C-alpha positions in Angstrom: 0.4 1.0 22.6 -0.7 -0.8 25.7 -1.6 1.0 28.9 1.5 -0.2 30.8 3.6 1.7 28.2 1.6 4.9 28.5 3.1 7.1 31.2 1.0 8.6 34.0 1.9 12.1 32.9 1.4 12.3 29.1 2.9 15.2 27.2 0.8 16.8 24.4 3.3 15.9 21.8 3.1 12.3 22.8 -0.7 12.4 22.5 -1.0 14.2 19.2 0.5 11.3 17.3 -2.1 9.0 18.8 -5.2 10.8 17.9 -7.6 8.3 16.5 -6.1 5.4 18.5 -9.1 3.4 19.4 -7.4 2.0 22.5 -7.5 5.5 24.0 -10.4 7.3 25.5 -9.8 11.1 25.9 -12.0 12.7 28.5 -12.4 16.4 29.1 -13.6 17.5 32.5 -15.4 20.9 32.4 -18.3 22.9 31.2 -20.4 22.1 28.1 -20.0 25.5 26.5 -16.2 25.3 26.7 -16.3 21.8 25.2 -18.6 22.9 22.4 -16.3 25.8 21.6 -13.1 23.7 21.3 -11.8 20.4 22.5 -9.2 17.8 21.5 -10.6 15.8 18.5 -12.6 12.7 19.6 -12.7 13.7 23.3 -15.8 13.0 25.4 -16.9 15.3 28.2 -17.9 14.8 31.8 -18.9 17.5 34.3 -16.8 18.1 37.4 -19.9 17.7 39.5 -20.4 14.2 38.3 -17.1 13.2 40.0 -18.1 14.5 43.4 -20.7 13.6 46.1 -21.2 17.3 46.4 -22.9 17.6 49.8 -21.1 19.3 52.7 -19.1 18.5 54.6 -18.4 15.4 52.5 -18.2 17.4 49.3 -15.2 15.4 47.9 -16.6 11.9 48.7 -17.1 9.7 45.7 -20.6 9.6 44.1 -22.6 6.4 44.1 -20.9 3.7 42.1 -23.9 3.0 39.9 -24.0 6.7 39.0 -20.4 6.6 38.0 -20.8 3.5 36.0 -23.7 5.1 34.1 -21.8 8.3 33.5 -18.7 6.6 32.2 -20.7 4.2 30.0 -22.4 7.2 28.4 -18.9 8.4 27.5 -18.3 5.2 25.6 -15.8 4.0 28.2 -14.9 0.3 28.4 -12.5 -1.3 30.8 -9.9 -2.0 28.1 -9.5 1.8 27.3 -6.6 3.8 28.5 -8.1 7.1 29.6 -6.4 10.4 29.0 -7.7 13.0 31.5 -7.6 16.7 30.7 -9.2 20.0 31.5 -8.9 23.6 30.4 -8.0 25.1 33.8 -5.2 24.4 36.3 -5.3 20.6 36.2 -7.3 19.8 39.4 -10.4 18.7 37.5 -8.4 16.3 35.3 -6.6 15.0 38.3 -9.9 14.5 40.1 -11.0 12.3 37.1 -7.6 10.5 37.4 -8.2 9.7 41.1 -11.9 8.7 40.7 -11.0 6.2 37.9 -8.2 4.7 40.0 -10.5 4.6 43.0 -13.0 2.7 40.8 -10.3 0.2 39.8 -9.6 1.4 36.2 -6.2 0.1 35.3 -5.0 2.5 32.5 -5.2 6.3 33.3 -3.0 9.2 32.3 -3.0 12.9 33.0 -2.4 15.3 30.0 0.4 17.6 31.1 -0.7 21.2 30.8 -4.2 20.2 29.6 -5.9 22.1 26.9 -3.8 25.2 27.6 -0.6 23.5 26.6 -2.3 21.6 23.8 -3.7 24.7 22.1 -0.5 26.7 22.7 1.3 24.2 20.4 -1.4 24.7 17.8 -2.4 21.1 17.8 -5.7 20.0 16.2 -8.9 21.1 17.9 -12.5 20.4 17.2 -16.0 21.8 17.9 -17.7 18.7 16.7 -19.4 16.4 19.1 -18.2 12.8 18.3 -20.7 10.0 17.9 -20.4 7.8 21.0 -21.5 4.2 21.4 -22.5 3.4 24.9 -19.7 1.5 26.7 -19.8 -1.4 29.0 -17.4 -0.1 31.7 -17.7 -1.7 35.2 -16.3 -0.4 38.4 -14.1 -2.6 40.6 -13.7 -0.2 43.6 -10.2 -0.1 45.0 -10.2 0.9 48.7 -6.4 1.0 48.7 -6.5 4.5 47.2 -9.2 6.0 49.4 -8.7 7.1 53.1 -11.7 7.7 55.4 -11.7 10.1 58.3 -11.5 7.3 60.8 -8.5 5.8 58.9 -6.8 9.2 59.0 -7.4 9.5 62.7 -5.9 6.1 63.3 -2.9 7.0 61.1 -1.9 9.8 63.5 -0.3 7.1 65.7 1.2 5.2 62.9 4.9 6.1 62.1 4.6 4.3 58.7 2.0 6.8 57.4 2.5 10.4 56.5 -0.2 13.0 55.7 0.4 15.5 52.8 -1.5 18.8 53.1 -1.9 20.2 49.5 -3.5 23.4 50.6 -1.8 26.8 50.8 0.7 27.6 53.5 -1.9 30.1 54.9 -4.5 27.4 55.2 -2.0 25.0 56.8 -0.9 27.5 59.4 -4.5 28.5 60.3 -4.5 31.9 58.8 -7.5 31.2 56.6 -9.9 28.4 55.9 -13.2 27.7 54.1 -14.2 25.8 57.2 -15.0 27.3 60.6 -12.1 25.5 62.2 -8.6 26.5 61.0 -5.3 24.8 61.1 -4.0 21.4 60.0 -4.1 17.7 60.9 -1.5 16.9 63.5 1.8 15.9 61.8 0.7 16.8 58.3 3.4 17.9 55.9 2.6 21.1 53.9 3.3 21.0 50.2 1.1 23.5 48.3 -0.1 21.8 45.1 0.6 25.0 43.2 4.3 24.4 43.8 4.2 21.3 41.5 3.3 23.2 38.3 4.7 26.0 36.2 2.0 28.6 35.8 4.2 30.6 33.4 4.6 27.6 31.0 1.0 26.5 30.4 0.6 24.8 33.8 3.0 22.1 32.9 4.3 20.0 35.8 7.8 20.8 37.0 10.4 18.2 36.1 9.9 15.1 38.2 13.5 15.3 39.6 12.7 18.8 40.9 9.5 17.7 42.4 11.1 14.8 44.1 13.8 17.0 45.6 11.2 19.4 47.0 9.3 16.5 48.6 12.6 15.1 50.0 13.3 18.4 51.6 10.0 18.3 53.4 10.7 14.8 54.7 8.1 13.0 52.6 9.3 9.4 52.7 8.8 7.2 49.7 9.0 4.1 51.8 5.9 5.2 53.8 2.2 5.3 52.9 1.1 8.8 52.0 -2.4 10.2 52.5 -3.1 13.4 50.5 -5.8 16.0 51.4 -6.8 19.6 50.8 -10.1 21.3 51.5 -12.4 19.0 49.5 -10.0 16.6 47.8 -9.7 18.5 44.5 -6.2 20.0 44.8 -5.0 16.9 46.6 -6.1 14.8 43.6 -3.4 16.7 41.7 -0.9 15.8 44.5 -2.1 12.2 44.4 -1.4 12.0 40.7 2.0 13.7 41.1 3.0 11.1 43.8 1.8 8.3 41.6 3.9 9.6 38.7 6.9 9.9 41.0 6.6 6.2 41.9 5.4 6.4 45.5 4.1 2.9 46.0 1.3 3.6 48.5 -0.8 6.7 48.0 -4.3 7.4 49.2 -6.6 10.4 48.9 -8.6 11.6 52.0 -11.9 12.2 50.2 -13.5 14.1 53.0 -10.3 16.2 53.4 -10.3 19.3 55.7 -14.0 20.0 55.1 -15.0 16.8 56.8 -12.2 16.8 59.3 -12.8 20.3 60.6 -16.6 19.8 60.7 -16.1 17.2 63.5 -15.3 19.1 66.8 -13.6 16.0 68.1 -11.0 15.9 65.3 -7.7 17.1 66.6 -6.1 20.1 64.8 -3.0 22.1 65.1 -3.4 25.9 64.7 0.0 27.6 64.6 -1.7 31.0 65.2 -3.0 29.8 68.5 0.1 28.1 69.8 
């Protein structure tokens, strides 16, 4: 099955029948001990830290391209592979991999709905074996169309054709709390807590796309406009980015620096509803 026939959000039951498909590369994002304990058969592993620059306040910026190429080649990745991203937590780590690969120009990427939690709940095959991996020849072709810089976000504030989606909690958006010294939100940003997109009582599966679209429509997110998603360090908002891509939003970017970088600059405008 070719990449263009594999949906962005892939259900576990659609993946189980394709185990062993050499056109797929299943990649788990998480800790080595969890991977060694149990993973989807044939899956490779990458650490979450390998997908982030990791230095404040630009924690969520992309790592060096050469480092990413080396990391993905060590997973056996080639450009023809369709990548299935999954984790064993809430989905943000897998979504981070999804965004990083798209930012690096990889053409075929899917997100495993519910991740390992949903997979194991269905008693699908698991393995503790480390697969033999032949080094891949993957090359990055960076795609700036899915990345937004702080300066670009600043310019977007005066652009009616661009909307900003704040994936943080409502408390963070309102200025009640923040991991940064400055609290509040980017002027004009639309609040949609990323947690509202998934069903925590059903193995973190995403809510039906029709329901998600209705929720976004209620908040005024316009499918005809460009959307820039952010959170604190562009982890949660990677999940929002993936959701918007699955919903068919034609122009979506991730603000890699997110609130961490925005709030660190005293010249960046903010709205704090607690101070108004």
